[in-house]
Jmol script that loads the backbone (N, CA, C; Angstrom):
load data "model"
ATOM      1  N   UNK A   1     106.843 -36.227  -9.132  1.00  0.00           N
ATOM      2  CA  UNK A   1     105.535 -36.793  -8.869  1.00  0.00           C
ATOM      3  C   UNK A   1     104.818 -36.879 -10.216  1.00  0.00           C
ATOM      4  N   UNK A   2     104.384 -38.093 -10.544  1.00  0.00           N
ATOM      5  CA  UNK A   2     103.665 -38.354 -11.795  1.00  0.00           C
ATOM      6  C   UNK A   2     102.221 -38.726 -11.466  1.00  0.00           C
ATOM      7  N   UNK A   3     101.322 -38.291 -12.300  1.00  0.00           N
ATOM      8  CA  UNK A   3      99.941 -38.669 -12.170  1.00  0.00           C
ATOM      9  C   UNK A   3      99.602 -39.560 -13.330  1.00  0.00           C
ATOM     10  N   UNK A   4      99.197 -40.701 -12.993  1.00  0.00           N
ATOM     11  CA  UNK A   4      98.787 -41.720 -14.021  1.00  0.00           C
ATOM     12  C   UNK A   4      97.270 -41.860 -13.963  1.00  0.00           C
ATOM     13  N   UNK A   5      96.660 -41.255 -14.994  1.00  0.00           N
ATOM     14  CA  UNK A   5      95.159 -41.354 -15.087  1.00  0.00           C
ATOM     15  C   UNK A   5      94.814 -42.206 -16.326  1.00  0.00           C
ATOM     16  N   UNK A   6      93.781 -43.024 -16.121  1.00  0.00           N
ATOM     17  CA  UNK A   6      93.299 -43.787 -17.223  1.00  0.00           C
ATOM     18  C   UNK A   6      92.344 -42.890 -18.124  1.00  0.00           C
ATOM     19  N   UNK A   7      92.113 -43.319 -19.356  1.00  0.00           N
ATOM     20  CA  UNK A   7      91.230 -42.517 -20.173  1.00  0.00           C
ATOM     21  C   UNK A   7      89.846 -42.395 -19.604  1.00  0.00           C
ATOM     22  N   UNK A   8      89.361 -43.366 -18.913  1.00  0.00           N
ATOM     23  CA  UNK A   8      88.072 -43.345 -18.237  1.00  0.00           C
ATOM     24  C   UNK A   8      88.013 -42.253 -17.182  1.00  0.00           C
ATOM     25  N   UNK A   9      89.096 -42.121 -16.373  1.00  0.00           N
ATOM     26  CA  UNK A   9      89.149 -41.138 -15.348  1.00  0.00           C
ATOM     27  C   UNK A   9      89.215 -39.747 -15.915  1.00  0.00           C
ATOM     28  N   UNK A  10      89.904 -39.541 -17.023  1.00  0.00           N
ATOM     29  CA  UNK A  10      89.989 -38.274 -17.685  1.00  0.00           C
ATOM     30  C   UNK A  10      88.629 -37.866 -18.263  1.00  0.00           C
ATOM     31  N   UNK A  11      87.949 -38.788 -18.862  1.00  0.00           N
ATOM     32  CA  UNK A  11      86.635 -38.514 -19.422  1.00  0.00           C
ATOM     33  C   UNK A  11      85.667 -38.120 -18.249  1.00  0.00           C
ATOM     34  N   UNK A  12      85.718 -38.882 -17.133  1.00  0.00           N
ATOM     35  CA  UNK A  12      84.850 -38.589 -16.017  1.00  0.00           C
ATOM     36  C   UNK A  12      85.169 -37.247 -15.397  1.00  0.00           C
ATOM     37  N   UNK A  13      86.429 -36.828 -15.366  1.00  0.00           N
ATOM     38  CA  UNK A  13      86.808 -35.491 -14.875  1.00  0.00           C
ATOM     39  C   UNK A  13      86.260 -34.432 -15.747  1.00  0.00           C
ATOM     40  N   UNK A  14      86.405 -34.604 -17.041  1.00  0.00           N
ATOM     41  CA  UNK A  14      85.798 -33.666 -18.043  1.00  0.00           C
ATOM     42  C   UNK A  14      84.354 -33.585 -17.910  1.00  0.00           C
ATOM     43  N   UNK A  15      83.668 -34.688 -17.715  1.00  0.00           N
ATOM     44  CA  UNK A  15      82.211 -34.695 -17.485  1.00  0.00           C
ATOM     45  C   UNK A  15      81.824 -33.890 -16.218  1.00  0.00           C
ATOM     46  N   UNK A  16      82.490 -34.132 -15.164  1.00  0.00           N
ATOM     47  CA  UNK A  16      82.186 -33.389 -13.917  1.00  0.00           C
ATOM     48  C   UNK A  16      82.385 -31.855 -14.132  1.00  0.00           C
ATOM     49  N   UNK A  17      83.514 -31.491 -14.748  1.00  0.00           N
ATOM     50  CA  UNK A  17      83.749 -30.070 -15.084  1.00  0.00           C
ATOM     51  C   UNK A  17      82.658 -29.518 -15.914  1.00  0.00           C
ATOM     52  N   UNK A  18      82.229 -30.245 -16.924  1.00  0.00           N
ATOM     53  CA  UNK A  18      81.180 -29.834 -17.832  1.00  0.00           C
ATOM     54  C   UNK A  18      79.874 -29.647 -17.071  1.00  0.00           C
ATOM     55  N   UNK A  19      79.546 -30.612 -16.242  1.00  0.00           N
ATOM     56  CA  UNK A  19      78.356 -30.436 -15.429  1.00  0.00           C
ATOM     57  C   UNK A  19      78.381 -29.254 -14.504  1.00  0.00           C
ATOM     58  N   UNK A  20      79.497 -28.952 -13.886  1.00  0.00           N
ATOM     59  CA  UNK A  20      79.649 -27.803 -12.993  1.00  0.00           C
ATOM     60  C   UNK A  20      79.438 -26.489 -13.823  1.00  0.00           C
ATOM     61  N   UNK A  21      80.046 -26.435 -15.039  1.00  0.00           N
ATOM     62  CA  UNK A  21      79.880 -25.280 -15.817  1.00  0.00           C
ATOM     63  C   UNK A  21      78.388 -25.042 -16.225  1.00  0.00           C
ATOM     64  N   UNK A  22      77.703 -26.116 -16.577  1.00  0.00           N
ATOM     65  CA  UNK A  22      76.329 -26.047 -16.974  1.00  0.00           C
ATOM     66  C   UNK A  22      75.407 -25.561 -15.766  1.00  0.00           C
ATOM     67  N   UNK A  23      75.684 -26.133 -14.547  1.00  0.00           N
ATOM     68  CA  UNK A  23      74.978 -25.697 -13.414  1.00  0.00           C
ATOM     69  C   UNK A  23      75.202 -24.261 -13.055  1.00  0.00           C
ATOM     70  N   UNK A  24      76.431 -23.812 -13.227  1.00  0.00           N
ATOM     71  CA  UNK A  24      76.780 -22.390 -12.933  1.00  0.00           C
ATOM     72  C   UNK A  24      76.037 -21.489 -13.882  1.00  0.00           C
ATOM     73  N   UNK A  25      76.107 -21.861 -15.154  1.00  0.00           N
ATOM     74  CA  UNK A  25      75.421 -20.970 -16.245  1.00  0.00           C
ATOM     75  C   UNK A  25      73.908 -20.979 -16.025  1.00  0.00           C
ATOM     76  N   UNK A  26      73.310 -22.083 -15.678  1.00  0.00           N
ATOM     77  CA  UNK A  26      71.840 -22.059 -15.516  1.00  0.00           C
ATOM     78  C   UNK A  26      71.495 -21.207 -14.348  1.00  0.00           C
ATOM     79  N   UNK A  27      72.321 -21.156 -13.273  1.00  0.00           N
ATOM     80  CA  UNK A  27      72.050 -20.318 -12.157  1.00  0.00           C
ATOM     81  C   UNK A  27      72.136 -18.890 -12.444  1.00  0.00           C
ATOM     82  N   UNK A  28      73.044 -18.509 -13.301  1.00  0.00           N
ATOM     83  CA  UNK A  28      73.128 -17.102 -13.682  1.00  0.00           C
ATOM     84  C   UNK A  28      71.991 -16.686 -14.555  1.00  0.00           C
ATOM     85  N   UNK A  29      71.531 -17.651 -15.447  1.00  0.00           N
ATOM     86  CA  UNK A  29      70.365 -17.352 -16.250  1.00  0.00           C
ATOM     87  C   UNK A  29      69.123 -17.201 -15.442  1.00  0.00           C
ATOM     88  N   UNK A  30      69.003 -18.071 -14.457  1.00  0.00           N
ATOM     89  CA  UNK A  30      67.830 -18.004 -13.521  1.00  0.00           C
ATOM     90  C   UNK A  30      67.840 -16.745 -12.743  1.00  0.00           C
ATOM     91  N   UNK A  31      68.974 -16.301 -12.245  1.00  0.00           N
ATOM     92  CA  UNK A  31      69.099 -15.044 -11.548  1.00  0.00           C
ATOM     93  C   UNK A  31      68.742 -13.805 -12.427  1.00  0.00           C
ATOM     94  N   UNK A  32      69.171 -13.927 -13.693  1.00  0.00           N
ATOM     95  CA  UNK A  32      68.909 -12.824 -14.631  1.00  0.00           C
ATOM     96  C   UNK A  32      67.395 -12.723 -14.886  1.00  0.00           C
ATOM     97  N   UNK A  33      66.768 -13.883 -15.087  1.00  0.00           N
ATOM     98  CA  UNK A  33      65.330 -13.892 -15.332  1.00  0.00           C
ATOM     99  C   UNK A  33      64.567 -13.325 -14.164  1.00  0.00           C
ATOM    100  N   UNK A  34      64.968 -13.743 -12.974  1.00  0.00           N
ATOM    101  CA  UNK A  34      64.407 -13.276 -11.755  1.00  0.00           C
ATOM    102  C   UNK A  34      64.489 -11.744 -11.613  1.00  0.00           C
ATOM    103  N   UNK A  35      65.702 -11.228 -11.942  1.00  0.00           N
ATOM    104  CA  UNK A  35      65.917  -9.826 -11.856  1.00  0.00           C
ATOM    105  C   UNK A  35      65.105  -9.057 -12.897  1.00  0.00           C
ATOM    106  N   UNK A  36      64.920  -9.639 -14.093  1.00  0.00           N
ATOM    107  CA  UNK A  36      64.128  -9.025 -15.078  1.00  0.00           C
ATOM    108  C   UNK A  36      62.680  -8.985 -14.696  1.00  0.00           C
ATOM    109  N   UNK A  37      62.188 -10.074 -14.037  1.00  0.00           N
ATOM    110  CA  UNK A  37      60.822 -10.113 -13.606  1.00  0.00           C
ATOM    111  C   UNK A  37      60.552  -9.104 -12.431  1.00  0.00           C
ATOM    112  N   UNK A  38      61.527  -8.918 -11.552  1.00  0.00           N
ATOM    113  CA  UNK A  38      61.383  -7.969 -10.467  1.00  0.00           C
ATOM    114  C   UNK A  38      61.379  -6.512 -11.050  1.00  0.00           C
ATOM    115  N   UNK A  39      62.269  -6.300 -12.038  1.00  0.00           N
ATOM    116  CA  UNK A  39      62.281  -4.965 -12.630  1.00  0.00           C
ATOM    117  C   UNK A  39      60.993  -4.678 -13.343  1.00  0.00           C
ATOM    118  N   UNK A  40      60.334  -5.656 -14.025  1.00  0.00           N
ATOM    119  CA  UNK A  40      59.122  -5.417 -14.750  1.00  0.00           C
ATOM    120  C   UNK A  40      58.029  -5.159 -13.711  1.00  0.00           C
ATOM    121  N   UNK A  41      57.965  -5.858 -12.549  1.00  0.00           N
ATOM    122  CA  UNK A  41      57.025  -5.635 -11.581  1.00  0.00           C
ATOM    123  C   UNK A  41      57.146  -4.227 -10.943  1.00  0.00           C
ATOM    124  N   UNK A  42      58.428  -3.838 -10.650  1.00  0.00           N
ATOM    125  CA  UNK A  42      58.518  -2.501 -10.075  1.00  0.00           C
ATOM    126  C   UNK A  42      58.151  -1.465 -11.000  1.00  0.00           C
ATOM    127  N   UNK A  43      58.460  -1.671 -12.330  1.00  0.00           N
ATOM    128  CA  UNK A  43      58.043  -0.687 -13.367  1.00  0.00           C
ATOM    129  C   UNK A  43      56.501  -0.563 -13.405  1.00  0.00           C
ATOM    130  N   UNK A  44      55.846  -1.684 -13.312  1.00  0.00           N
ATOM    131  CA  UNK A  44      54.378  -1.695 -13.414  1.00  0.00           C
ATOM    132  C   UNK A  44      53.836  -0.949 -12.120  1.00  0.00           C
ATOM    133  N   UNK A  45      54.393  -1.211 -10.970  1.00  0.00           N
ATOM    134  CA  UNK A  45      53.943  -0.538  -9.759  1.00  0.00           C
ATOM    135  C   UNK A  45      54.159   0.965  -9.787  1.00  0.00           C
ATOM    136  N   UNK A  46      55.280   1.338 -10.375  1.00  0.00           N
ATOM    137  CA  UNK A  46      55.629   2.791 -10.509  1.00  0.00           C
ATOM    138  C   UNK A  46      54.655   3.435 -11.444  1.00  0.00           C
ATOM    139  N   UNK A  47      54.365   2.745 -12.533  1.00  0.00           N
ATOM    140  CA  UNK A  47      53.409   3.314 -13.517  1.00  0.00           C
ATOM    141  C   UNK A  47      52.032   3.441 -12.898  1.00  0.00           C
ATOM    142  N   UNK A  48      51.526   2.424 -12.147  1.00  0.00           N
ATOM    143  CA  UNK A  48      50.277   2.540 -11.465  1.00  0.00           C
ATOM    144  C   UNK A  48      50.277   3.661 -10.497  1.00  0.00           C
ATOM    145  N   UNK A  49      51.327   3.906  -9.765  1.00  0.00           N
ATOM    146  CA  UNK A  49      51.357   4.990  -8.794  1.00  0.00           C
ATOM    147  C   UNK A  49      51.311   6.378  -9.509  1.00  0.00           C
ATOM    148  N   UNK A  50      51.964   6.463 -10.647  1.00  0.00           N
ATOM    149  CA  UNK A  50      51.882   7.703 -11.376  1.00  0.00           C
ATOM    150  C   UNK A  50      50.501   7.926 -11.961  1.00  0.00           C
ATOM    151  N   UNK A  51      49.827   6.845 -12.353  1.00  0.00           N
ATOM    152  CA  UNK A  51      48.471   6.987 -12.900  1.00  0.00           C
ATOM    153  C   UNK A  51      47.486   7.500 -11.836  1.00  0.00           C
ATOM    154  N   UNK A  52      47.593   6.879 -10.635  1.00  0.00           N
ATOM    155  CA  UNK A  52      46.715   7.254  -9.554  1.00  0.00           C
ATOM    156  C   UNK A  52      46.963   8.661  -9.032  1.00  0.00           C
ATOM    157  N   UNK A  53      48.184   9.045  -8.948  1.00  0.00           N
ATOM    158  CA  UNK A  53      48.483  10.403  -8.490  1.00  0.00           C
ATOM    159  C   UNK A  53      48.003  11.437  -9.546  1.00  0.00           C
ATOM    160  N   UNK A  54      48.177  11.184 -10.797  1.00  0.00           N
ATOM    161  CA  UNK A  54      47.703  12.144 -11.825  1.00  0.00           C
ATOM    162  C   UNK A  54      46.203  12.186 -11.872  1.00  0.00           C
ATOM    163  N   UNK A  55      45.580  11.028 -11.742  1.00  0.00           N
ATOM    164  CA  UNK A  55      44.082  11.020 -11.707  1.00  0.00           C
ATOM    165  C   UNK A  55      43.621  11.735 -10.448  1.00  0.00           C
ATOM    166  N   UNK A  56      44.211  11.648  -9.330  1.00  0.00           N
ATOM    167  CA  UNK A  56      43.866  12.409  -8.148  1.00  0.00           C
ATOM    168  C   UNK A  56      44.003  13.932  -8.338  1.00  0.00           C
ATOM    169  N   UNK A  57      45.091  14.319  -9.016  1.00  0.00           N
ATOM    170  CA  UNK A  57      45.262  15.738  -9.251  1.00  0.00           C
ATOM    171  C   UNK A  57      44.158  16.251 -10.265  1.00  0.00           C
ATOM    172  N   UNK A  58      43.865  15.510 -11.249  1.00  0.00           N
ATOM    173  CA  UNK A  58      42.836  15.904 -12.166  1.00  0.00           C
ATOM    174  C   UNK A  58      41.477  15.996 -11.477  1.00  0.00           C
ATOM    175  N   UNK A  59      41.130  14.993 -10.715  1.00  0.00           N
ATOM    176  CA  UNK A  59      39.856  15.035 -10.011  1.00  0.00           C
ATOM    177  C   UNK A  59      39.825  16.230  -9.080  1.00  0.00           C
ATOM    178  N   UNK A  60      40.856  16.428  -8.334  1.00  0.00           N
ATOM    179  CA  UNK A  60      40.934  17.546  -7.396  1.00  0.00           C
ATOM    180  C   UNK A  60      40.749  18.933  -8.087  1.00  0.00           C
ATOM    181  N   UNK A  61      41.365  19.119  -9.230  1.00  0.00           N
ATOM    182  CA  UNK A  61      41.243  20.348  -9.991  1.00  0.00           C
ATOM    183  C   UNK A  61      39.799  20.543 -10.493  1.00  0.00           C
ATOM    184  N   UNK A  62      39.300  19.423 -10.993  1.00  0.00           N
ATOM    185  CA  UNK A  62      37.862  19.446 -11.452  1.00  0.00           C
ATOM    186  C   UNK A  62      36.898  19.790 -10.394  1.00  0.00           C
ATOM    187  N   UNK A  63      37.115  19.188  -9.201  1.00  0.00           N
ATOM    188  CA  UNK A  63      36.195  19.329  -8.069  1.00  0.00           C
ATOM    189  C   UNK A  63      36.239  20.864  -7.618  1.00  0.00           C
ATOM    190  N   UNK A  64      37.465  21.408  -7.541  1.00  0.00           N
ATOM    191  CA  UNK A  64      37.625  22.808  -7.184  1.00  0.00           C
ATOM    192  C   UNK A  64      36.913  23.734  -8.159  1.00  0.00           C
ATOM    193  N   UNK A  65      37.134  23.386  -9.503  1.00  0.00           N
ATOM    194  CA  UNK A  65      36.581  24.237 -10.497  1.00  0.00           C
ATOM    195  C   UNK A  65      35.067  24.190 -10.556  1.00  0.00           C
ATOM    196  N   UNK A  66      34.510  23.014 -10.318  1.00  0.00           N
ATOM    197  CA  UNK A  66      33.029  22.812 -10.246  1.00  0.00           C
ATOM    198  C   UNK A  66      32.421  23.416  -9.013  1.00  0.00           C
ATOM    199  N   UNK A  67      33.098  23.324  -7.889  1.00  0.00           N
ATOM    200  CA  UNK A  67      32.557  23.820  -6.644  1.00  0.00           C
ATOM    201  C   UNK A  67      32.606  25.321  -6.524  1.00  0.00           C
ATOM    202  N   UNK A  68      33.712  25.905  -6.915  1.00  0.00           N
ATOM    203  CA  UNK A  68      33.887  27.358  -6.665  1.00  0.00           C
ATOM    204  C   UNK A  68      33.850  28.211  -7.964  1.00  0.00           C
ATOM    205  N   UNK A  69      33.627  27.668  -9.106  1.00  0.00           N
ATOM    206  CA  UNK A  69      33.605  28.437 -10.325  1.00  0.00           C
ATOM    207  C   UNK A  69      32.277  29.162 -10.542  1.00  0.00           C
ATOM    208  N   UNK A  70      32.317  30.461 -10.636  1.00  0.00           N
ATOM    209  CA  UNK A  70      31.098  31.255 -10.924  1.00  0.00           C
ATOM    210  C   UNK A  70      30.981  31.291 -12.444  1.00  0.00           C
ATOM    211  N   UNK A  71      32.163  31.154 -13.145  1.00  0.00           N
ATOM    212  CA  UNK A  71      32.216  31.281 -14.553  1.00  0.00           C
ATOM    213  C   UNK A  71      32.044  29.945 -15.237  1.00  0.00           C
ATOM    214  N   UNK A  72      31.183  29.857 -16.203  1.00  0.00           N
ATOM    215  CA  UNK A  72      30.933  28.583 -16.879  1.00  0.00           C
ATOM    216  C   UNK A  72      32.118  28.185 -17.813  1.00  0.00           C
ATOM    217  N   UNK A  73      32.909  29.154 -18.234  1.00  0.00           N
ATOM    218  CA  UNK A  73      34.004  28.876 -19.156  1.00  0.00           C
ATOM    219  C   UNK A  73      35.070  28.050 -18.317  1.00  0.00           C
ATOM    220  N   UNK A  74      35.390  28.447 -17.102  1.00  0.00           N
ATOM    221  CA  UNK A  74      36.313  27.715 -16.257  1.00  0.00           C
ATOM    222  C   UNK A  74      35.727  26.334 -16.027  1.00  0.00           C
ATOM    223  N   UNK A  75      34.535  26.176 -15.832  1.00  0.00           N
ATOM    224  CA  UNK A  75      33.908  24.868 -15.617  1.00  0.00           C
ATOM    225  C   UNK A  75      34.120  23.942 -16.729  1.00  0.00           C
ATOM    226  N   UNK A  76      33.905  24.425 -17.961  1.00  0.00           N
ATOM    227  CA  UNK A  76      34.041  23.589 -19.165  1.00  0.00           C
ATOM    228  C   UNK A  76      35.520  23.352 -19.489  1.00  0.00           C
ATOM    229  N   UNK A  77      36.398  24.292 -19.235  1.00  0.00           N
ATOM    230  CA  UNK A  77      37.817  24.113 -19.446  1.00  0.00           C
ATOM    231  C   UNK A  77      38.323  22.996 -18.527  1.00  0.00           C
ATOM    232  N   UNK A  78      37.864  23.070 -17.193  1.00  0.00           N
ATOM    233  CA  UNK A  78      38.333  22.048 -16.251  1.00  0.00           C
ATOM    234  C   UNK A  78      37.825  20.652 -16.596  1.00  0.00           C
ATOM    235  N   UNK A  79      36.739  20.517 -17.354  1.00  0.00           N
ATOM    236  CA  UNK A  79      36.337  19.219 -17.828  1.00  0.00           C
ATOM    237  C   UNK A  79      36.951  18.831 -19.207  1.00  0.00           C
ATOM    238  N   UNK A  80      37.153  19.814 -20.086  1.00  0.00           N
ATOM    239  CA  UNK A  80      37.542  19.490 -21.357  1.00  0.00           C
ATOM    240  C   UNK A  80      39.079  19.187 -21.525  1.00  0.00           C
ATOM    241  N   UNK A  81      39.883  19.857 -20.767  1.00  0.00           N
ATOM    242  CA  UNK A  81      41.369  19.743 -20.920  1.00  0.00           C
ATOM    243  C   UNK A  81      41.805  18.287 -20.520  1.00  0.00           C
ATOM    244  N   UNK A  82      41.387  17.788 -19.374  1.00  0.00           N
ATOM    245  CA  UNK A  82      41.791  16.402 -18.991  1.00  0.00           C
ATOM    246  C   UNK A  82      41.171  15.401 -19.982  1.00  0.00           C
ATOM    247  N   UNK A  83      39.955  15.662 -20.468  1.00  0.00           N
ATOM    248  CA  UNK A  83      39.403  14.697 -21.407  1.00  0.00           C
ATOM    249  C   UNK A  83      40.138  14.684 -22.710  1.00  0.00           C
ATOM    250  N   UNK A  84      40.638  15.842 -23.169  1.00  0.00           N
ATOM    251  CA  UNK A  84      41.422  15.827 -24.428  1.00  0.00           C
ATOM    252  C   UNK A  84      42.742  15.163 -24.163  1.00  0.00           C
ATOM    253  N   UNK A  85      43.420  15.391 -23.052  1.00  0.00           N
ATOM    254  CA  UNK A  85      44.729  14.735 -22.793  1.00  0.00           C
ATOM    255  C   UNK A  85      44.519  13.197 -22.721  1.00  0.00           C
ATOM    256  N   UNK A  86      43.472  12.803 -22.057  1.00  0.00           N
ATOM    257  CA  UNK A  86      43.235  11.373 -21.917  1.00  0.00           C
ATOM    258  C   UNK A  86      42.886  10.704 -23.317  1.00  0.00           C
ATOM    259  N   UNK A  87      42.133  11.459 -24.156  1.00  0.00           N
ATOM    260  CA  UNK A  87      41.776  10.930 -25.428  1.00  0.00           C
ATOM    261  C   UNK A  87      43.076  10.733 -26.262  1.00  0.00           C
ATOM    262  N   UNK A  88      43.959  11.723 -26.225  1.00  0.00           N
ATOM    263  CA  UNK A  88      45.193  11.740 -26.986  1.00  0.00           C
ATOM    264  C   UNK A  88      46.060  10.513 -26.494  1.00  0.00           C
ATOM    265  N   UNK A  89      46.221  10.266 -25.222  1.00  0.00           N
ATOM    266  CA  UNK A  89      47.071   9.225 -24.679  1.00  0.00           C
ATOM    267  C   UNK A  89      46.475   7.909 -25.051  1.00  0.00           C
ATOM    268  N   UNK A  90      45.160   7.693 -24.926  1.00  0.00           N
ATOM    269  CA  UNK A  90      44.559   6.414 -25.267  1.00  0.00           C
ATOM    270  C   UNK A  90      44.658   6.139 -26.741  1.00  0.00           C
ATOM    271  N   UNK A  91      44.454   7.124 -27.557  1.00  0.00           N
ATOM    272  CA  UNK A  91      44.565   6.908 -28.978  1.00  0.00           C
ATOM    273  C   UNK A  91      45.962   6.515 -29.407  1.00  0.00           C
ATOM    274  N   UNK A  92      46.968   7.229 -28.850  1.00  0.00           N
ATOM    275  CA  UNK A  92      48.417   6.866 -29.094  1.00  0.00           C
ATOM    276  C   UNK A  92      48.703   5.464 -28.689  1.00  0.00           C
ATOM    277  N   UNK A  93      48.131   5.095 -27.565  1.00  0.00           N
ATOM    278  CA  UNK A  93      48.396   3.759 -26.985  1.00  0.00           C
ATOM    279  C   UNK A  93      47.786   2.638 -27.811  1.00  0.00           C
ATOM    280  N   UNK A  94      46.645   2.894 -28.373  1.00  0.00           N
ATOM    281  CA  UNK A  94      45.921   1.877 -29.107  1.00  0.00           C
ATOM    282  C   UNK A  94      46.127   1.858 -30.577  1.00  0.00           C
ATOM    283  N   UNK A  95      46.611   2.997 -31.182  1.00  0.00           N
ATOM    284  CA  UNK A  95      46.788   3.112 -32.574  1.00  0.00           C
ATOM    285  C   UNK A  95      48.216   2.687 -32.900  1.00  0.00           C
ATOM    286  N   UNK A  96      48.382   1.797 -33.943  1.00  0.00           N
ATOM    287  CA  UNK A  96      49.618   1.461 -34.423  1.00  0.00           C
ATOM    288  C   UNK A  96      49.732   1.857 -35.879  1.00  0.00           C
ATOM    289  N   UNK A  97      50.686   2.773 -36.160  1.00  0.00           N
ATOM    290  CA  UNK A  97      50.817   3.259 -37.490  1.00  0.00           C
ATOM    291  C   UNK A  97      52.061   2.594 -38.136  1.00  0.00           C
ATOM    292  N   UNK A  98      52.153   2.750 -39.457  1.00  0.00           N
ATOM    293  CA  UNK A  98      53.276   2.167 -40.174  1.00  0.00           C
ATOM    294  C   UNK A  98      54.568   2.872 -39.726  1.00  0.00           C
ATOM    295  N   UNK A  99      54.527   4.124 -39.227  1.00  0.00           N
ATOM    296  CA  UNK A  99      55.734   4.796 -38.846  1.00  0.00           C
ATOM    297  C   UNK A  99      56.275   4.129 -37.483  1.00  0.00           C
ATOM    298  N   UNK A 100      55.416   3.629 -36.686  1.00  0.00           N
ATOM    299  CA  UNK A 100      55.854   3.038 -35.413  1.00  0.00           C
ATOM    300  C   UNK A 100      56.524   1.697 -35.582  1.00  0.00           C
ATOM    301  N   UNK A 101      56.188   1.000 -36.658  1.00  0.00           N
ATOM    302  CA  UNK A 101      56.720  -0.394 -36.845  1.00  0.00           C
ATOM    303  C   UNK A 101      57.901  -0.274 -37.783  1.00  0.00           C
ATOM    304  N   UNK A 102      59.013  -0.831 -37.295  1.00  0.00           N
ATOM    305  CA  UNK A 102      60.283  -0.806 -38.131  1.00  0.00           C
ATOM    306  C   UNK A 102      60.621  -2.233 -38.422  1.00  0.00           C
ATOM    307  N   UNK A 103      61.134  -2.460 -39.597  1.00  0.00           N
ATOM    308  CA  UNK A 103      61.494  -3.780 -40.042  1.00  0.00           C
ATOM    309  C   UNK A 103      63.037  -3.806 -40.320  1.00  0.00           C
ATOM    310  N   UNK A 104      63.658  -4.866 -40.019  1.00  0.00           N
ATOM    311  CA  UNK A 104      65.072  -5.042 -40.284  1.00  0.00           C
ATOM    312  C   UNK A 104      65.205  -6.014 -41.450  1.00  0.00           C
ATOM    313  N   UNK A 105      66.165  -5.807 -42.329  1.00  0.00           N
ATOM    314  CA  UNK A 105      66.484  -6.755 -43.336  1.00  0.00           C
ATOM    315  C   UNK A 105      67.168  -7.882 -42.689  1.00  0.00           C
ATOM    316  N   UNK A 106      66.762  -9.079 -43.047  1.00  0.00           N
ATOM    317  CA  UNK A 106      67.428 -10.284 -42.563  1.00  0.00           C
ATOM    318  C   UNK A 106      66.889 -10.812 -41.335  1.00  0.00           C
ATOM    319  N   UNK A 107      65.770 -10.301 -40.773  1.00  0.00           N
ATOM    320  CA  UNK A 107      65.119 -10.807 -39.609  1.00  0.00           C
ATOM    321  C   UNK A 107      65.880 -10.389 -38.340  1.00  0.00           C
ATOM    322  N   UNK A 108      65.631 -11.129 -37.262  1.00  0.00           N
ATOM    323  CA  UNK A 108      66.260 -10.847 -35.985  1.00  0.00           C
ATOM    324  C   UNK A 108      67.718 -11.031 -35.966  1.00  0.00           C
ATOM    325  N   UNK A 109      68.379 -10.198 -35.113  1.00  0.00           N
ATOM    326  CA  UNK A 109      69.804 -10.375 -35.005  1.00  0.00           C
ATOM    327  C   UNK A 109      70.210 -10.452 -33.596  1.00  0.00           C
TER     328      UNK A 109
END
end "model"
wireframe off; spacefill off
backbone 0.3
color backbone group
């Protein structure tokens, strides 16, 4: 059995195969982008949950210390320790030092 194809038919077949490959690749890229977006959203939700739980614990401890503390030292420690931790975290988040930024020779790779 012999297959006789004209050059036009061969070029058309190559074009169809190329189009199929391009559609397949764009689908995998779109799926990867969707997965990355979903991962970023879940990471943000997880971070928000952690922030609210931690804030609740801090508020609870402060409330107990203010309500039941007969000692003023305990009162001030309950207020000062979370404030110091928060100040440290916010300062680290907003401050960019030269040690945090790294440069590569030759640009991006």
